[in-house]
Every structure is written in C-alpha cells, then in structure tokens.
N, C-alpha and C positions, 0 to 999 in steps of 0.2 A: 436448374431452378435456383434462384438467388433470393436471400432474405433481405438484401440491401436494395432499396428502391428510393426514388425521390421522396423525401419526407413530406407528409401532409401537414401544412401549416396554415390553418384557417385564421381568419382575423381574430386576434387575441387581445383582450383589454390590457392596457398597460397600468400596472398598479405600483404604488410606492407606499412607504411607511405612513406618510401624511394622510393618504386616502383612508387606510384602515384605522389609523388612530382617531380620525374624526368620526368615522362610522361607529367605532366602539366606545366613544366618549360616554361616560355615565353608566356603563355596563359593569356588572359584577364579574370580577376576574378571579380565577382562570375561566375562560370561555372558549368554546369551539364555534367555528363559523364556516359558512359556505358562501362563496362569491357566486351569485347566480348568473352574472354576466359571463364569467369564465366557465362556469358549469355548462351554460348553454352553448358556448363555443366548442367545448369538448364533446358535447352530445352531437353537434353538427359534424365534427371531425370523425366520430365513429360511423356516422351515416355514410360519409364520403368513402371512408376506408372499407366499409362493408360491401360496397359496390353492388347493392341490390339484395344481398342475403339478409334474412332476418337475424336479429341479435337477441339472444336470451340474456336477461339481466342477472348478473351474479350478485346475489343479495348480501353475501358476506362483505363485499366491498362498499356497501351503502349503509346497511343497518339502521335504517330509519323508514318506517312505513310511509310517512308523509312524503319523503323524498322519492320513494319507489312509486307512489301514486303520481307524483308530478312528472316523473320520467315518462310514464306511459301516456299521460295526457299530452305531453309535448312532442313525443316521438313515436309515431305508429310503427316504425321499423323495429322498435324494441318489442319483442313478442315472447311472453312467458318468463318464468323465473327459474333460476338455478340456485337452489338453497343448499345450505351446508348441514342441515339437521332435519330429520323427519318431524321433530317437535316444532321447529320453526315453520316447516312447510304446512303442518296442520293448523298452526296459529294464523298464518297468512291466508290460508284457504278459508278459515272461519271468518276472516275479515273481508272476504269477497274476491280474493285473487284466485286465478285458475291457471291451468297449464303449467304445473309446477314439477320440476325435476329435482330430486335430491342428489347432489353430486358425489356423496360419500356413503359407503355402506354402513348400515346400522341394523342391529337386531334387538334394540332395547324394547321390551314388551310394551311398556307404557306409551312410548312414542309411536309404535306401530298401531296400537289400539286407537290412538288419537287420529292417525292417518286413516284407519279403517272407518272411523266415524265420518270423516269428510268424504270418503269415497261413497258412503251410503247417501250423502247429501248431493251426490252428482258431481263433485269436484274431481279434477284430473290431477293426480299426484303419482309420479313415477319414482320408484325407489331404485337405487344403484346396487348392483351385485357384481362380484367377481369370482365367486366360488360356489360349489354345490351346497356346502353347509349353510351358507346364508339363504340360499333358495329354499332349502328344506325347512328352516325355521320360519321363514316368512309364509311359506305355503301352509304349514300347520296352523299358524295363527289365523291366516286368511280363512281357512275352512271353519274354524271356531267362530269367526266374526261374520261369516256368511258373505264375504266379498271376494273379489279377484284383484290382486295387486298387480298393476303394471310394473314391469321391471326393465331396467336398462343395463346392458353389459358395459363394464368399464374396461376398455382396451388399453393396455399399457402402450405408451408412446415414447418410451425412453430408448436411447441408443447406447450400445456397448461397443466402444472402439478399443483397440489394443492399449491396455493400461488405463483406460478412462471409462467410467460409467457416466454417461452424459444424459442426465434426466433425474426424475424423482422415483422413489420406490413406492409405487402406487398399486399396481394390479398384477396378479399372476397370469392374466389372460394376455398372451403375447403374440399369438399367431392364429392362423385359420383353424388349426386343429383344436386348440384350447377354446376358441370362441364357439366353434360348432358344437363341441362337447357340452358346453354350458347352455347354449341355446336349445339343444336337444333335450337336456335335462329339464329346462323350463317348460318346454312344450309337452312333456309327459305328465305334468302336474295340473290339477284343476283349480288350485287357489292362486295361481300366478299366470301371467302371460308376458311374452316378450313385446316391448313397446319401442325400444330404441337402442342406440349404441352411442357411447361417448368416448372420444379419443382425444384427450387433452395433452398437447405437447408442451408441458411446463417448461422444458429447457429452452424452448423457442419463445413462448409467450411471456415468461416471467424473468428473463435474464437480460440485463442491459448489455449492449454491445457497442457503445460509442461513448465510453466514459472519459472525460477530460483527464489528462495526465496518466492514462493507462492505455496508451496506443498499442503496445504489444499484446497485452492481455485481451483488449477489445478485438484486435485482428484475429487472434486465436479463436475467440468465442464466435466471431462471425464465420470463420472457416468451419468450426464444428457445427454451427447451425445449418450451414449450407449442406453439409454431408448428412446431418440428421434429418433435415426436411425431405431430402430425396428418399431416404430409407423409410421414415415413418409414414409419409404420404402413401407410398406403395403398400405398406402394411395395412393401413386403414382401408384403402381402396380394395385390396384383396379380401379382407375380412368381410366387408360389406357385400362384395360380389358373391362370396361363398355363402353367406347367410341368406341372401335373397334367392340365390340359385337353389338352395336347399328348401325353399318354401317358407322361410321365416320372414314375416312382414315387419319392416322397421318404419315406424311413424316419423322418426327423426334420426339424424346422424349429427351429433354435436361435436364441434371441434374448436380449438383455438382459445385465445384470450386476448386481452388488450394488446399485448405485444406481438401477436402473430397473425393479425388479420390478413396481411399481404400474402403470406405463404399458405395459410389455411384455406382461404377462399379459392385457391387454384385447384384444390382437391374437389373434383366433380362429385365425389360420393358424399360430401358434407352438405347438409341441408340447412344448417344454421350455425352461426358463430356464438360466442359468449364473451361478455365483457362487463366490467364493473369498475376496476381501478382507473380506467381511462376517463372517468367522470370527475372524481376528486383529485386525481393525479398526485399521489404521494411521491416522496423522494426516490423510491426504488423504480419509478417510471420516468425519470428525468432524461435518461441518455440512451435512446434507441436510434439506430440508423434510419429506420423506416418511418418514423413519425415524431412530431413534436406536439406537446400539449401544454396547456396553461394550468399552473397550480390553482385549484379552485377551493381547497379546504385547508384550514389551518387552525391554530389555537393561540390564544393570547394569555401570557402569564404576567402578573403584575411585578414590577420592580419593587423590591422591598428593602434592599440594602445596597450600599456602594462601598464595599470593603477596601478598595484601593483604586488608584488611578487606572482608568480603562477597564475596570471590572465592575459589573453589576451582579446582584444576586436576585433571582426571581423565585416566587413561591411555587412549589410543585414542579411538575415537568418530567417526572420519570416515567414517561409513557413509551416503554421499550417495545419494539415490534417483535413478533415471533420469527423463528428461523435461526440460522447459525449465529451464535453470539459474536458481536463485533460492531465496529463503528457504523456499518451500513444499516444497522437496526436501531440506531439512536434517532430520536427526533432532532431536527437541525434548525438552528436559528435561521430565520428567513429575512425578516425586515425589522429594523433598518439593515441594509446590506453591509457586509463586511464583518458582521459579528460571528463569533465562533465559540464552541464549547471548550472547556478546559479538560484536557485528556485525563488528568488525575481524578476528576470528579464527575465529568460527563453530565448526564441528566439524572437528578436525584429525586428520591421519593417526595421529600418535602421542600427541597430547594435546588435550584439549578444556577450555578454561576456562569456568566457569559463575558467573554472579552469583547471589547468594542473599540473601533478606531477613534482617533482624536477628533475626527469630523462629526462624531455622533455624541450627543449629550442626552442624558436621561435624568428625569426627576423621580423621586419616590412616588410610586403609584402609576407611573407610565406603563403602557403595555409593551411587552417584547413579543414579537410574533415568531411562531415556530411552525414547521410542517412535520407531520408524522412520516415514518418510513413506509408504512402500509396504509391502505385506504380505510376500510371499515373499522379497523381496530381502534382508531381514534374514538369512535362512538362508544366503545366499552368504558371510556373514562369520563364521559359527559352525559348528563341527562337530556340535554337539548342542544340543538344547533341554531345559531343565529344566522338568519338568511339576509345577506347584504346585496342590494341592487342599487345602482346609480349612486353609490356613496352613502346609502342609508340602510338601516335595519328595517326590513319590510315585514318580517315574520320571524317566529321562533317555533321550531318543530321538535317533537320528542325523538330521541333515539330509541333503539331497542331497550337500552338500559333505563331510559326515562319511562318506558312503558312497563318496566318491571320484568323484562325478559332477558334471560341469559341462557344460551342453548348449549354451549360447550365450555 
C-alpha cells in the first residue's frame, strides 16, 4: 500500500497581489479573509479525493459558524461535525447542528452538563474516551443528569520503529486487547453506551512529504508513511473486527484527515473520513505528494514603515501556530511574491518587518498579505472573516472569537 498517488489538482483560481489589493481597498487592516472561489475548488477536491465516503467536518480548522453552515449547504458529502471541545459541541448543537463527535476526551463538569442538556433536546453528541477513569466520571454525571452519553473509543494510530516514534502521543488504546477491555467497561454501565471508534493517523494526515529543498527528508517521511500505513490500517481493521465480533455496535468508524484520504479510504473498516484544513489550506498543507490545493484563507497587514531599502514594517502579525516551535509555525508572507520574514525578528506581536525584492514597491497603508501555518487558528486572532468572490467582498462573517467564544 502506498501513500504516493497521482495528485488531485482541480481547477484552481489564479490569484495575484493586485487581485486582493483591489478587493481589500478601503477595508480596515489587519483583516482576515477567505477567497470563496478557491474555497469552493478545495471543497470539490475533497469530494473527489473522498471517493464516495462521507466526510466529517473538523471544526477546529474552520472556527466560524457561518462558514460551517455554508459548507453543509454547498456539499452534501460533508456529514456531521468533529469538534474539539464538549462546550463547543454543546454550543453548536444549541444553534441547530447535529451528529457531533468530540474528538478529544474531557471530563469538565460544566461542559458535560451542557452536553447533557443538548442530549435531552434530542441532539446527537458523542464524547471521546480512551480510559476507564474517563468512562466512570462521565457515567456518574450521566446518571445524575438522567441521560445516556454516547461514547467513541480513541484508538492510537502511531507507529514505533527502531529508534523512531512515528506519530502523536494520543491514546493508550493501542490494540485489540485494550480496545475490547474499554468497550466491555462501557457496556457494563447504564449512563454510557458505545457509539463509535476513531483512529486518526496524524503522522500520515498531518505531515508534509514533498517539501521543496528537503528531498532526502521528504523521501524518508514517505517511506515511514508507507510502513506506518500498512501497520495502522491492519490495527484499525483488527480492532473493528474484534469489537463487532464481541457484539459491540459501532455507528461509525472515523479515520484520516486532509492529508491521508488516499490511504485511509482503502481501509474497508472506515465508514467516514474527516477534514477541515483542506478548505482554508494553511502553509502546513502546501507540500503533499498525494494532493495539491489552493490557498483560500489569509490575512492582510498594513504597511506602516519603510525603515530601509527593500524592507517594510507591518502592524501586528505575530500569529504563531501551535506545535513544535520553529519557522514552520510562523505565518508566511504570501503576496506580493518574493517577500520574506527577517529571521532575527520574524512575526512580532505589534509589528512584523518584511524584506521585499526590488521589483515590488509599497506605499504606507498598503496591504501585505500573509498565510497562517494552521487553518482555524487564524480565526482566534480576528473577529470576522471577509469573504471575497470574483474580486469583491461579498460578505463578512463572524469567527468563534467574534461570537465571543473561546473553548480552549
């Protein structure tokens, strides 16, 4: 089984600096925006890559209720939400969304009470667990609330090779034995029931493997991915077979992410995929062997100073992404092309200096366009997203932050 296939390259709009500069004329900066034409092309690409499997929308990569609604309106193959917090799930359920799975374990009482209230309203919200202690706490609260919490088991999908741990430190449920033990524990309690299984192969879905200038490292990563895919696919298949064989009913088996559709969909035990980053397409999703996508989200900073030749200074910009500290987590100058950060200062809290080529000229107040390293984290910095279509701002929608929501 290989993770390298012919890349999916749908028709992608061609954008340049002049296009966005004209669209953003007169707007207050800094500002975040989504290019709806590129966004639609990316949505179509996910449909093609999913090859008929439904795709659960990863909300942490979108973080705008209006954008979530528009996705479901435009794409029937997107079915259900994969949230990152029970509080977020309860809020979205209260706004009319349904079929929600929370991807990460939590036992915060206030958040669980909010979920219980939505369950009583008939909403479907499934919580994630990976140990007996979590199950026990949720079961006790469920009985006090008079509800039954649907649960999903989080199956670890990391690989351990000699001298290399290839994956993320996520769940202690790593095999048939531990999965069955947890499923049996759930079945013995009256306040919870087993609803599904999630096996997210983060080292496949979230790790670029065709980075320009890093041929050796990319080749090694592709090799490790191929080995890991064979191993973890068999693991997930065996666990699903064991659970169903023991009489446990699984409504869904969730797998994959934007970067792993091609390998995850081959696993016949998987009933649905998951994706979110493939819509905005941040810089950490630029270089995959299996697919190409169009940048659809960015932010514009105003040029406020010209301290020296070929250097401008922009207001704000220190929107650093989570994960291992390093250049890959910095926002990157996007348009005009050829602009770069300065290593000694990078992206600053109140100002960001940028080097530009002789061919580019800026005036005070002009926009400098950047892309974030991760998708939804951009929305934690802005109250709204400007929606651009056919070269014009056609709408502006609130982010979670603009709605006064912060969940983690």
